KEZAFI-68727 format. One line per field, with one value per residue: z negated, y negated, x negated of N, C-alpha, C in turn; residue in three letters; residue number from 1; chain. Coordinates in Angstrom, 3 decimals. Layout:
N
n_pz	c(Z;...)
n_py	c(Y;...)
n_px	c(X;...)
ca_pz	c(Z;...)
ca_py	c(Y;...)
ca_px	c(X;...)
c_pz	c(Z;...)
c_py	c(Y;...)
c_px	c(X;...)
residu	c(ala;...)
num	c(NUM;...)
chaine	c(A;...)
END
This chain:
81
n_pz	c(14.536;12.392;9.158;5.802;3.545;-0.285;-4.036;-5.295;-4.591;-3.934;-6.544;-6.229;-4.062;-5.524;-8.228;-6.451;-5.431;-7.530;-8.362;-6.253;-6.181;-5.612;-4.813;-4.505;-1.844;-0.914;0.236;1.879;4.113;4.745;5.655;7.647;9.299;10.954;11.795;11.287;10.557;8.222;5.255;1.795;0.591;1.283;0.707;-1.477;-2.134;-0.578;-3.503;-5.391;-5.124;-3.332;-0.555;1.576;3.316;5.547;8.106;9.710;7.966;5.990;6.778;8.220;5.170;4.619;6.108;4.668;2.154;2.055;1.576;1.039;2.541;1.041;-1.537;-1.198;-2.260;-5.141;-8.625;-9.919;-12.735;-12.294;-10.720;-11.768;-13.781)
n_py	c(-9.876;-7.930;-8.766;-7.285;-8.623;-8.017;-9.399;-7.307;-5.244;-4.570;-3.992;-1.949;-0.164;-0.555;1.523;3.543;4.663;4.996;6.777;8.456;8.862;7.599;4.876;1.504;1.117;3.459;3.851;1.745;3.124;5.181;4.198;2.583;5.186;5.426;3.551;1.157;-1.822;-3.705;-5.702;-4.402;-6.910;-8.104;-5.714;-5.667;-8.301;-8.217;-6.173;-7.074;-9.387;-11.504;-11.829;-10.937;-8.012;-6.914;-3.968;-2.041;-0.701;-0.567;1.851;3.600;3.906;5.362;7.329;8.243;9.624;10.573;10.479;8.771;6.302;4.758;5.756;3.094;0.845;1.758;1.231;0.062;1.542;3.726;4.651;5.577;7.498)
n_px	c(2.235;4.731;5.702;7.002;8.505;8.634;8.871;7.748;6.302;3.811;2.725;3.716;2.621;0.029;0.247;1.328;-1.152;-3.369;-1.825;-1.772;-4.870;-6.443;-9.569;-8.758;-11.223;-11.719;-8.638;-8.578;-10.261;-8.981;-7.245;-8.523;-9.740;-7.807;-6.486;-5.601;-6.812;-7.677;-9.673;-11.013;-10.163;-8.481;-6.131;-6.622;-5.233;-2.695;-2.097;-1.372;0.882;-0.629;0.171;1.595;2.967;2.140;3.923;2.752;0.883;3.073;3.615;0.771;0.663;2.465;2.208;-0.566;0.265;2.183;5.054;8.799;9.850;11.413;9.664;8.517;10.130;10.561;10.463;7.166;6.525;8.173;7.753;4.846;5.370)
ca_pz	c(13.411;11.431;7.651;5.346;1.915;-0.930;-4.717;-6.341;-3.314;-3.660;-7.704;-6.309;-3.431;-6.236;-8.794;-5.655;-4.693;-8.432;-8.481;-5.240;-6.666;-4.659;-5.460;-2.910;-1.065;-0.357;0.651;3.391;4.978;5.003;7.224;9.063;10.124;11.021;13.232;10.691;10.252;6.696;4.290;0.723;-0.510;1.916;0.607;-3.505;-2.157;-0.954;-4.593;-6.495;-4.199;-2.781;0.827;2.668;3.978;7.249;8.358;10.487;6.719;5.092;8.199;7.823;4.068;3.831;5.994;3.692;0.621;2.549;0.800;1.359;2.849;-0.293;-2.934;-1.250;-3.071;-6.532;-9.640;-10.070;-13.574;-11.557;-10.027;-12.647;-14.938)
ca_py	c(-8.617;-7.599;-8.416;-7.486;-9.527;-8.023;-9.967;-6.142;-3.968;-4.574;-3.349;-0.869;0.364;-0.177;2.539;4.705;4.716;5.110;8.173;9.403;9.222;6.706;4.027;0.598;0.820;4.817;3.997;1.383;3.976;5.498;2.572;2.095;5.516;5.864;2.190;0.060;-2.793;-4.327;-5.168;-4.219;-8.088;-8.288;-4.683;-6.286;-9.145;-7.687;-5.384;-8.465;-9.668;-12.828;-11.887;-10.182;-5.991;-5.466;-3.384;-1.044;-0.877;0.032;3.418;3.972;4.302;6.798;8.675;8.854;9.424;11.866;9.784;8.345;4.391;4.296;5.201;1.327;-0.029;2.238;0.054;0.837;2.426;4.397;6.031;5.361;8.220)
ca_px	c(2.861;6.112;5.820;7.138;8.095;9.697;7.861;7.466;5.752;2.290;2.657;3.761;1.070;-1.122;1.019;0.432;-2.847;-3.321;-1.509;-2.967;-5.896;-7.931;-9.716;-9.227;-12.540;-11.827;-8.028;-9.024;-11.282;-8.863;-6.836;-9.429;-9.750;-6.211;-7.000;-5.726;-7.798;-7.185;-10.154;-10.975;-9.834;-7.315;-5.516;-6.410;-4.425;-1.684;-1.611;-1.180;1.355;-0.200;0.143;2.952;2.561;2.003;5.004;1.659;0.218;2.678;3.154;0.110;0.421;3.849;1.224;-1.923;1.531;3.082;5.614;9.786;9.234;12.131;8.775;7.428;10.748;11.278;9.608;6.283;6.483;9.587;6.527;3.968;5.835)
c_pz	c(12.561;10.004;7.119;4.063;1.264;-2.336;-5.792;-5.644;-3.533;-4.965;-7.504;-5.411;-4.454;-7.095;-7.069;-5.426;-6.384;-8.533;-7.821;-5.542;-6.675;-5.784;-4.391;-1.782;-0.125;0.384;2.044;4.013;5.861;6.237;8.028;10.358;11.339;12.115;13.390;10.335;9.433;5.810;3.069;0.351;0.041;0.973;-0.836;-2.955;-2.008;-1.988;-5.512;-6.330;-3.295;-1.186;0.691;3.004;5.045;7.495;8.805;8.468;5.984;6.242;7.988;6.035;3.303;4.099;4.853;2.423;1.089;1.723;1.696;1.659;1.399;-1.793;-2.711;-2.203;-4.374;-6.737;-9.758;-11.559;-13.298;-11.145;-10.605;-14.213;-14.284)
c_py	c(-8.789;-7.903;-8.407;-8.086;-8.930;-8.531;-8.819;-4.468;-4.510;-4.373;-2.409;0.525;0.204;1.566;4.303;5.322;5.407;6.585;8.596;9.488;8.051;5.372;2.716;1.593;2.346;4.825;3.200;1.755;4.620;5.153;2.652;3.029;6.114;3.964;1.187;-1.561;-3.376;-3.874;-4.657;-6.020;-7.897;-6.924;-5.419;-7.428;-9.205;-6.915;-5.642;-8.791;-10.479;-12.190;-10.705;-9.216;-6.239;-4.197;-1.348;-0.202;0.558;2.284;4.260;4.719;5.490;7.853;9.456;9.430;10.791;11.686;8.961;6.989;4.403;4.384;3.793;0.661;0.689;1.207;0.635;1.953;3.173;5.781;7.092;7.183;9.362)
c_px	c(3.944;5.231;6.265;7.487;8.830;7.746;7.661;6.256;4.654;2.142;3.010;3.494;0.571;-0.807;1.116;-0.300;-3.523;-2.716;-1.690;-4.601;-7.062;-8.029;-9.323;-10.091;-11.626;-10.510;-7.868;-9.506;-10.032;-7.881;-7.429;-9.660;-8.444;-5.567;-6.133;-6.503;-7.267;-9.315;-10.074;-9.480;-8.425;-5.801;-4.719;-5.184;-2.528;-1.253;-1.467;-0.413;1.226;-0.055;1.319;1.936;2.761;3.070;4.023;1.272;1.090;3.615;2.668;0.048;1.421;2.628;0.332;-0.953;1.672;4.967;7.320;9.540;10.414;11.586;8.340;8.952;11.020;10.422;8.833;6.259;7.580;7.898;4.600;4.046;5.130)
residu	c(met;gln;lys;leu;lys;asn;ser;asn;met;gly;tyr;thr;leu;arg;ala;leu;arg;lys;val;asn;gly;tyr;thr;gln;asp;gln;leu;val;ala;lys;leu;asn;leu;met;gly;ile;glu;ile;asn;arg;asn;val;tyr;ser;arg;ile;glu;thr;cys;glu;leu;asn;ile;pro;val;asn;leu;leu;val;gly;leu;gln;glu;ile;tyr;ser;cys;thr;phe;asp;asp;phe;phe;arg;ala;pro;glu;asp;ile;leu;arg)
num	c(1;2;3;4;5;6;7;8;9;10;11;12;13;14;15;16;17;18;19;20;21;22;23;24;25;26;27;28;29;30;31;32;33;34;35;36;37;38;39;40;41;42;43;44;45;46;47;48;49;50;51;52;53;54;55;56;57;58;59;60;61;62;63;64;65;66;67;68;69;70;71;72;73;74;75;76;77;78;79;80;81)
chaine	c(A;A;A;A;A;A;A;A;A;A;A;A;A;A;A;A;A;A;A;A;A;A;A;A;A;A;A;A;A;A;A;A;A;A;A;A;A;A;A;A;A;A;A;A;A;A;A;A;A;A;A;A;A;A;A;A;A;A;A;A;A;A;A;A;A;A;A;A;A;A;A;A;A;A;A;A;A;A;A;A;A)
END
C-alpha cells in the first residue's frame, strides 16, 4: 500500500474533519462503507501525525469532503478560518 508522508497533513485532516462536522467515529464509518478499511484508533494516529497516510484514504476523504487534493496540503489554520 502506498503511503504519503507529510509532517503536518494529519493536523490538516483533523481541521477538515471538524469543519465538515464529523467525529472520528462517523468519518471512519463512512470510509468503511466506501471499502476503505480503517479503525478509529489508526485514524486518530494519522491525525496526530504518528502514522503516514495511505493514499487510498486521501482518495476517500477527497470524495467525502468534496475538496481538491491541494486542500490536504494547506495549513490547518487556513482551513479553520
